[in-house]
Structures are given as structure tokens and as C-alpha cells.
PyMOL Python script that loads the backbone (N, CA, C, O; Angstrom):
from pymol import cmd

cmd.read_pdbstr("""\
ATOM      1  N   MET A   1     103.314-148.862  -8.324  1.00  0.00           N
ATOM      2  CA  MET A   1     103.126-149.966  -9.031  1.00  0.00           C
ATOM      3  C   MET A   1     104.530-150.899  -9.220  1.00  0.00           C
ATOM      4  O   MET A   1     105.641-150.380  -9.116  1.00  0.00           O
ATOM      5  N   PRO A   2     104.361-152.201  -9.482  1.00  0.00           N
ATOM      6  CA  PRO A   2     105.636-152.650  -9.085  1.00  0.00           C
ATOM      7  C   PRO A   2     106.649-153.004 -10.141  1.00  0.00           C
ATOM      8  O   PRO A   2     106.221-153.233 -11.272  1.00  0.00           O
ATOM      9  N   LYS A   3     108.031-153.081  -9.890  1.00  0.00           N
ATOM     10  CA  LYS A   3     108.830-152.537 -10.634  1.00  0.00           C
ATOM     11  C   LYS A   3     109.289-153.473 -12.160  1.00  0.00           C
ATOM     12  O   LYS A   3     110.040-153.183 -13.091  1.00  0.00           O
ATOM     13  N   SER A   4     108.434-154.699 -11.867  1.00  0.00           N
ATOM     14  CA  SER A   4     108.443-155.594 -13.184  1.00  0.00           C
ATOM     15  C   SER A   4     107.497-155.023 -13.956  1.00  0.00           C
ATOM     16  O   SER A   4     107.633-155.119 -15.175  1.00  0.00           O
ATOM     17  N   THR A   5     106.228-154.238 -13.351  1.00  0.00           N
ATOM     18  CA  THR A   5     105.992-153.917 -14.202  1.00  0.00           C
ATOM     19  C   THR A   5     106.304-152.578 -14.901  1.00  0.00           C
ATOM     20  O   THR A   5     105.554-152.332 -15.846  1.00  0.00           O
ATOM     21  N   TYR A   6     107.094-151.817 -14.679  1.00  0.00           N
ATOM     22  CA  TYR A   6     107.511-150.912 -15.157  1.00  0.00           C
ATOM     23  C   TYR A   6     108.565-151.147 -16.426  1.00  0.00           C
ATOM     24  O   TYR A   6     108.519-150.536 -17.494  1.00  0.00           O
ATOM     25  N   TYR A   7     109.434-152.081 -16.093  1.00  0.00           N
ATOM     26  CA  TYR A   7     110.658-152.545 -16.594  1.00  0.00           C
ATOM     27  C   TYR A   7     110.136-153.717 -17.674  1.00  0.00           C
ATOM     28  O   TYR A   7     111.102-154.020 -18.374  1.00  0.00           O
ATOM     29  N   GLN A   8     109.342-154.227 -17.928  1.00  0.00           N
ATOM     30  CA  GLN A   8     108.884-154.951 -18.583  1.00  0.00           C
ATOM     31  C   GLN A   8     108.575-155.184 -20.038  1.00  0.00           C
ATOM     32  O   GLN A   8     108.426-156.173 -20.756  1.00  0.00           O
ATOM     33  N   PRO A   9     108.538-153.889 -20.182  1.00  0.00           N
ATOM     34  CA  PRO A   9     108.810-153.113 -21.857  1.00  0.00           C
ATOM     35  C   PRO A   9     110.029-153.608 -22.847  1.00  0.00           C
ATOM     36  O   PRO A   9     110.206-154.126 -23.950  1.00  0.00           O
ATOM     37  N   PHE A  10     110.931-152.973 -21.424  1.00  0.00           N
ATOM     38  CA  PHE A  10     112.175-152.798 -21.685  1.00  0.00           C
ATOM     39  C   PHE A  10     113.007-153.732 -22.441  1.00  0.00           C
ATOM     40  O   PHE A  10     113.904-153.554 -23.265  1.00  0.00           O
ATOM     41  N   HIS A  11     112.277-155.147 -21.759  1.00  0.00           N
ATOM     42  CA  HIS A  11     112.342-156.532 -22.165  1.00  0.00           C
ATOM     43  C   HIS A  11     111.981-157.395 -23.155  1.00  0.00           C
ATOM     44  O   HIS A  11     112.528-158.479 -23.355  1.00  0.00           O
ATOM     45  N   LYS A  12     111.010-156.912 -23.824  1.00  0.00           N
ATOM     46  CA  LYS A  12     110.136-157.307 -24.696  1.00  0.00           C
ATOM     47  C   LYS A  12     110.744-157.193 -26.014  1.00  0.00           C
ATOM     48  O   LYS A  12     111.000-156.100 -26.520  1.00  0.00           O
ATOM     49  N   LYS A  13     110.971-158.288 -26.563  1.00  0.00           N
ATOM     50  CA  LYS A  13     111.484-158.815 -28.345  1.00  0.00           C
ATOM     51  C   LYS A  13     110.289-159.136 -28.987  1.00  0.00           C
ATOM     52  O   LYS A  13     109.561-160.002 -28.501  1.00  0.00           O
ATOM     53  N   LEU A  14     109.931-158.443 -30.211  1.00  0.00           N
ATOM     54  CA  LEU A  14     109.474-158.270 -31.011  1.00  0.00           C
ATOM     55  C   LEU A  14     108.952-159.628 -31.749  1.00  0.00           C
ATOM     56  O   LEU A  14     109.740-159.810 -32.676  1.00  0.00           O
ATOM     57  N   ASN A  15     108.061-160.564 -31.745  1.00  0.00           N
ATOM     58  CA  ASN A  15     107.746-161.256 -32.644  1.00  0.00           C
ATOM     59  C   ASN A  15     107.647-161.542 -33.848  1.00  0.00           C
ATOM     60  O   ASN A  15     107.965-160.440 -34.296  1.00  0.00           O
ATOM     61  N   SER A  16     107.450-162.179 -34.762  1.00  0.00           N
ATOM     62  CA  SER A  16     107.812-162.601 -36.169  1.00  0.00           C
ATOM     63  C   SER A  16     106.734-161.627 -36.250  1.00  0.00           C
ATOM     64  O   SER A  16     107.218-160.578 -36.675  1.00  0.00           O
ATOM     65  N   TYR A  17     105.476-161.508 -36.027  1.00  0.00           N
ATOM     66  CA  TYR A  17     104.316-160.659 -36.676  1.00  0.00           C
ATOM     67  C   TYR A  17     104.680-159.421 -36.687  1.00  0.00           C
ATOM     68  O   TYR A  17     104.161-158.720 -37.557  1.00  0.00           O
ATOM     69  N   HIS A  18     105.541-158.863 -35.862  1.00  0.00           N
ATOM     70  CA  HIS A  18     105.758-157.613 -35.806  1.00  0.00           C
ATOM     71  C   HIS A  18     106.177-157.278 -36.471  1.00  0.00           C
ATOM     72  O   HIS A  18     105.660-156.512 -37.284  1.00  0.00           O
ATOM     73  N   VAL A  19     107.812-157.819 -36.503  1.00  0.00           N
ATOM     74  CA  VAL A  19     108.867-157.780 -37.459  1.00  0.00           C
ATOM     75  C   VAL A  19     108.467-158.137 -39.047  1.00  0.00           C
ATOM     76  O   VAL A  19     109.375-158.034 -39.872  1.00  0.00           O
ATOM     77  N   ALA A  20     107.439-158.458 -39.398  1.00  0.00           N
ATOM     78  CA  ALA A  20     107.038-158.258 -40.586  1.00  0.00           C
ATOM     79  C   ALA A  20     106.267-157.252 -41.219  1.00  0.00           C
ATOM     80  O   ALA A  20     106.478-156.802 -42.345  1.00  0.00           O
ATOM     81  N   ASN A  21     105.169-156.852 -40.272  1.00  0.00           N
ATOM     82  CA  ASN A  21     104.564-156.150 -40.071  1.00  0.00           C
ATOM     83  C   ASN A  21     105.092-154.491 -40.143  1.00  0.00           C
ATOM     84  O   ASN A  21     104.433-153.493 -40.437  1.00  0.00           O
ATOM     85  N   GLN A  22     106.405-154.604 -39.793  1.00  0.00           N
ATOM     86  CA  GLN A  22     107.222-153.516 -39.568  1.00  0.00           C
ATOM     87  C   GLN A  22     107.605-153.246 -40.975  1.00  0.00           C
ATOM     88  O   GLN A  22     107.509-152.142 -41.511  1.00  0.00           O
ATOM     89  N   LYS A  23     108.136-154.546 -41.652  1.00  0.00           N
ATOM     90  CA  LYS A  23     108.652-154.573 -43.038  1.00  0.00           C
ATOM     91  C   LYS A  23     107.677-154.111 -44.151  1.00  0.00           C
ATOM     92  O   LYS A  23     107.908-153.226 -44.975  1.00  0.00           O
ATOM     93  N   LEU A  24     106.591-154.827 -44.045  1.00  0.00           N
ATOM     94  CA  LEU A  24     105.589-154.342 -44.725  1.00  0.00           C
ATOM     95  C   LEU A  24     105.052-152.550 -45.053  1.00  0.00           C
ATOM     96  O   LEU A  24     104.564-152.016 -46.049  1.00  0.00           O
ATOM     97  N   LEU A  25     105.424-152.041 -43.710  1.00  0.00           N
ATOM     98  CA  LEU A  25     104.705-150.771 -43.459  1.00  0.00           C
ATOM     99  C   LEU A  25     106.175-150.052 -44.408  1.00  0.00           C
ATOM    100  O   LEU A  25     105.954-149.295 -45.353  1.00  0.00           O
ATOM    101  N   GLU A  26     107.250-150.322 -44.101  1.00  0.00           N
ATOM    102  CA  GLU A  26     108.213-149.657 -44.784  1.00  0.00           C
ATOM    103  C   GLU A  26     108.248-149.647 -46.237  1.00  0.00           C
ATOM    104  O   GLU A  26     108.834-148.828 -46.945  1.00  0.00           O
ATOM    105  N   GLN A  27     107.378-150.905 -46.697  1.00  0.00           N
ATOM    106  CA  GLN A  27     107.619-150.737 -48.218  1.00  0.00           C
ATOM    107  C   GLN A  27     106.405-150.333 -48.643  1.00  0.00           C
ATOM    108  O   GLN A  27     106.401-150.229 -49.870  1.00  0.00           O
ATOM    109  N   ILE A  28     105.273-150.035 -48.094  1.00  0.00           N
ATOM    110  CA  ILE A  28     104.137-149.269 -48.734  1.00  0.00           C
ATOM    111  C   ILE A  28     104.392-147.611 -47.979  1.00  0.00           C
ATOM    112  O   ILE A  28     103.707-146.729 -48.497  1.00  0.00           O
ATOM    113  N   LYS A  29     104.926-147.358 -47.310  1.00  0.00           N
ATOM    114  CA  LYS A  29     105.590-146.113 -46.843  1.00  0.00           C
ATOM    115  C   LYS A  29     106.627-145.615 -48.449  1.00  0.00           C
ATOM    116  O   LYS A  29     106.537-144.523 -49.011  1.00  0.00           O
ATOM    117  N   ALA A  30     107.327-146.502 -48.776  1.00  0.00           N
ATOM    118  CA  ALA A  30     108.389-146.082 -49.999  1.00  0.00           C
ATOM    119  C   ALA A  30     107.450-145.989 -51.070  1.00  0.00           C
ATOM    120  O   ALA A  30     107.154-144.962 -51.681  1.00  0.00           O
ATOM    121  N   ILE A  31     107.015-147.117 -51.247  1.00  0.00           N
ATOM    122  CA  ILE A  31     105.837-147.063 -52.602  1.00  0.00           C
ATOM    123  C   ILE A  31     105.176-145.962 -52.428  1.00  0.00           C
ATOM    124  O   ILE A  31     105.583-145.217 -53.319  1.00  0.00           O
ATOM    125  N   HIS A  32     104.394-145.412 -51.808  1.00  0.00           N
ATOM    126  CA  HIS A  32     103.745-144.082 -51.775  1.00  0.00           C
ATOM    127  C   HIS A  32     104.792-142.811 -51.703  1.00  0.00           C
ATOM    128  O   HIS A  32     104.694-141.751 -52.322  1.00  0.00           O
ATOM    129  N   ASN A  33     105.616-143.130 -50.960  1.00  0.00           N
ATOM    130  CA  ASN A  33     106.732-141.505 -51.538  1.00  0.00           C
ATOM    131  C   ASN A  33     107.388-141.767 -52.929  1.00  0.00           C
ATOM    132  O   ASN A  33     107.657-140.800 -53.641  1.00  0.00           O
ATOM    133  N   ASP A  34     107.606-142.801 -53.265  1.00  0.00           N
ATOM    134  CA  ASP A  34     107.624-143.173 -54.710  1.00  0.00           C
ATOM    135  C   ASP A  34     107.443-142.751 -55.572  1.00  0.00           C
ATOM    136  O   ASP A  34     108.293-142.513 -56.430  1.00  0.00           O
ATOM    137  N   ASN A  35     105.895-142.439 -55.660  1.00  0.00           N
ATOM    138  CA  ASN A  35     105.162-142.141 -56.178  1.00  0.00           C
ATOM    139  C   ASN A  35     103.947-140.622 -56.096  1.00  0.00           C
ATOM    140  O   ASN A  35     102.938-140.189 -56.653  1.00  0.00           O
ATOM    141  N   LYS A  36     104.970-140.267 -54.935  1.00  0.00           N
ATOM    142  CA  LYS A  36     104.323-138.515 -55.063  1.00  0.00           C
ATOM    143  C   LYS A  36     103.686-138.485 -54.039  1.00  0.00           C
ATOM    144  O   LYS A  36     103.770-137.502 -53.303  1.00  0.00           O
ATOM    145  N   GLY A  37     102.896-139.540 -53.735  1.00  0.00           N
ATOM    146  CA  GLY A  37     101.869-139.725 -52.477  1.00  0.00           C
ATOM    147  C   GLY A  37     100.661-139.731 -53.613  1.00  0.00           C
ATOM    148  O   GLY A  37      99.580-139.263 -53.257  1.00  0.00           O
ATOM    149  N   ARG A  38     100.771-140.155 -54.738  1.00  0.00           N
ATOM    150  CA  ARG A  38      99.675-140.130 -55.627  1.00  0.00           C
ATOM    151  C   ARG A  38      98.983-141.393 -55.633  1.00  0.00           C
ATOM    152  O   ARG A  38      97.910-141.484 -56.230  1.00  0.00           O
ATOM    153  N   TYR A  39      99.512-142.425 -55.002  1.00  0.00           N
ATOM    154  CA  TYR A  39      98.813-143.960 -55.494  1.00  0.00           C
ATOM    155  C   TYR A  39      98.084-143.921 -54.125  1.00  0.00           C
ATOM    156  O   TYR A  39      98.675-143.459 -53.149  1.00  0.00           O
ATOM    157  N   GLY A  40      96.793-144.401 -54.021  1.00  0.00           N
ATOM    158  CA  GLY A  40      96.007-144.858 -52.764  1.00  0.00           C
ATOM    159  C   GLY A  40      96.048-146.274 -52.719  1.00  0.00           C
ATOM    160  O   GLY A  40      96.736-146.802 -53.592  1.00  0.00           O
ATOM    161  N   ALA A  41      95.417-147.086 -51.829  1.00  0.00           N
ATOM    162  CA  ALA A  41      95.436-148.473 -51.180  1.00  0.00           C
ATOM    163  C   ALA A  41      95.171-149.635 -52.797  1.00  0.00           C
ATOM    164  O   ALA A  41      95.613-150.783 -52.854  1.00  0.00           O
ATOM    165  N   PRO A  42      94.565-149.118 -53.659  1.00  0.00           N
ATOM    166  CA  PRO A  42      94.209-150.286 -54.374  1.00  0.00           C
ATOM    167  C   PRO A  42      96.058-150.691 -55.518  1.00  0.00           C
ATOM    168  O   PRO A  42      96.513-151.775 -55.884  1.00  0.00           O
ATOM    169  N   LYS A  43      96.667-149.080 -55.744  1.00  0.00           N
ATOM    170  CA  LYS A  43      97.617-149.530 -56.547  1.00  0.00           C
ATOM    171  C   LYS A  43      98.823-149.595 -55.957  1.00  0.00           C
ATOM    172  O   LYS A  43      99.781-149.699 -56.723  1.00  0.00           O
ATOM    173  N   ILE A  44      99.098-149.553 -54.453  1.00  0.00           N
ATOM    174  CA  ILE A  44      99.979-149.847 -53.586  1.00  0.00           C
ATOM    175  C   ILE A  44      99.744-151.237 -53.628  1.00  0.00           C
ATOM    176  O   ILE A  44     100.704-151.945 -53.931  1.00  0.00           O
ATOM    177  N   HIS A  45      98.413-151.890 -53.331  1.00  0.00           N
ATOM    178  CA  HIS A  45      98.126-153.208 -53.138  1.00  0.00           C
ATOM    179  C   HIS A  45      98.964-154.189 -54.151  1.00  0.00           C
ATOM    180  O   HIS A  45      99.663-155.178 -53.931  1.00  0.00           O
ATOM    181  N   GLU A  46      98.444-153.206 -55.862  1.00  0.00           N
ATOM    182  CA  GLU A  46      99.339-153.936 -57.067  1.00  0.00           C
ATOM    183  C   GLU A  46     100.507-154.552 -56.670  1.00  0.00           C
ATOM    184  O   GLU A  46     100.759-155.750 -56.535  1.00  0.00           O
ATOM    185  N   LYS A  47     101.588-152.985 -56.402  1.00  0.00           N
ATOM    186  CA  LYS A  47     102.533-152.882 -56.449  1.00  0.00           C
ATOM    187  C   LYS A  47     103.311-153.770 -55.441  1.00  0.00           C
ATOM    188  O   LYS A  47     104.512-153.984 -55.607  1.00  0.00           O
ATOM    189  N   LEU A  48     102.616-154.288 -54.389  1.00  0.00           N
ATOM    190  CA  LEU A  48     103.077-155.302 -53.483  1.00  0.00           C
ATOM    191  C   LEU A  48     103.022-156.029 -53.875  1.00  0.00           C
ATOM    192  O   LEU A  48     104.124-156.196 -54.396  1.00  0.00           O
ATOM    193  N   LYS A  49     102.390-156.855 -54.101  1.00  0.00           N
ATOM    194  CA  LYS A  49     101.989-158.039 -55.102  1.00  0.00           C
ATOM    195  C   LYS A  49     102.733-158.382 -55.839  1.00  0.00           C
ATOM    196  O   LYS A  49     103.208-159.518 -55.806  1.00  0.00           O
ATOM    197  N   GLN A  50     103.195-157.072 -57.131  1.00  0.00           N
ATOM    198  CA  GLN A  50     104.458-157.319 -57.972  1.00  0.00           C
ATOM    199  C   GLN A  50     105.596-157.677 -57.444  1.00  0.00           C
ATOM    200  O   GLN A  50     106.409-158.295 -58.131  1.00  0.00           O
ATOM    201  N   LYS A  51     105.878-157.328 -56.034  1.00  0.00           N
ATOM    202  CA  LYS A  51     107.087-157.948 -55.262  1.00  0.00           C
ATOM    203  C   LYS A  51     107.145-158.903 -54.484  1.00  0.00           C
ATOM    204  O   LYS A  51     108.205-159.215 -53.941  1.00  0.00           O
ATOM    205  N   GLY A  52     106.444-159.302 -54.360  1.00  0.00           N
ATOM    206  CA  GLY A  52     105.935-160.570 -54.007  1.00  0.00           C
ATOM    207  C   GLY A  52     106.065-161.085 -52.154  1.00  0.00           C
ATOM    208  O   GLY A  52     106.686-161.920 -51.496  1.00  0.00           O
ATOM    209  N   PHE A  53     104.640-159.537 -51.812  1.00  0.00           N
ATOM    210  CA  PHE A  53     104.039-159.613 -50.854  1.00  0.00           C
ATOM    211  C   PHE A  53     102.582-160.455 -51.255  1.00  0.00           C
ATOM    212  O   PHE A  53     101.957-160.722 -52.281  1.00  0.00           O
ATOM    213  N   ALA A  54     102.466-160.674 -49.909  1.00  0.00           N
ATOM    214  CA  ALA A  54     100.899-161.555 -49.999  1.00  0.00           C
ATOM    215  C   ALA A  54     100.020-160.541 -49.341  1.00  0.00           C
ATOM    216  O   ALA A  54      98.818-160.765 -49.198  1.00  0.00           O
TER     217      ALA A  54
END
""", "prot")
cmd.dss("prot")
cmd.show_as("cartoon", "prot")
cmd.util.cbc("prot")
cmd.orient("prot")
């Protein structure tokens, strides 16, 4: 395996898509945990829309 292939992931920076996706995932987990795991996808989607996520 070439050295460049091995070290490539260490120098990779996240793009804006990955950063936004990570923030969205954190919000989804927070909403789910705040409601004791009772909310499913439709209710989480409504809460995200209320918070301004598209």
C-alpha cells in the first residue's frame, strides 16, 4: 500500500455537507432523547421544521 493512501484520511477535512449533516444528526438525537425515545420520524421532522431546519 502506498504511503499516500495510508495517510490520506488523516489530512482530509470535512466539507460543508458533512458538517451540516452532523449538526442535523445531533438535533435529531437530542429531540429523540428529550422525548424519552417516544418520537418517531414524523414527529421529529415536525420539531426540526419548527426549529428552522429544512
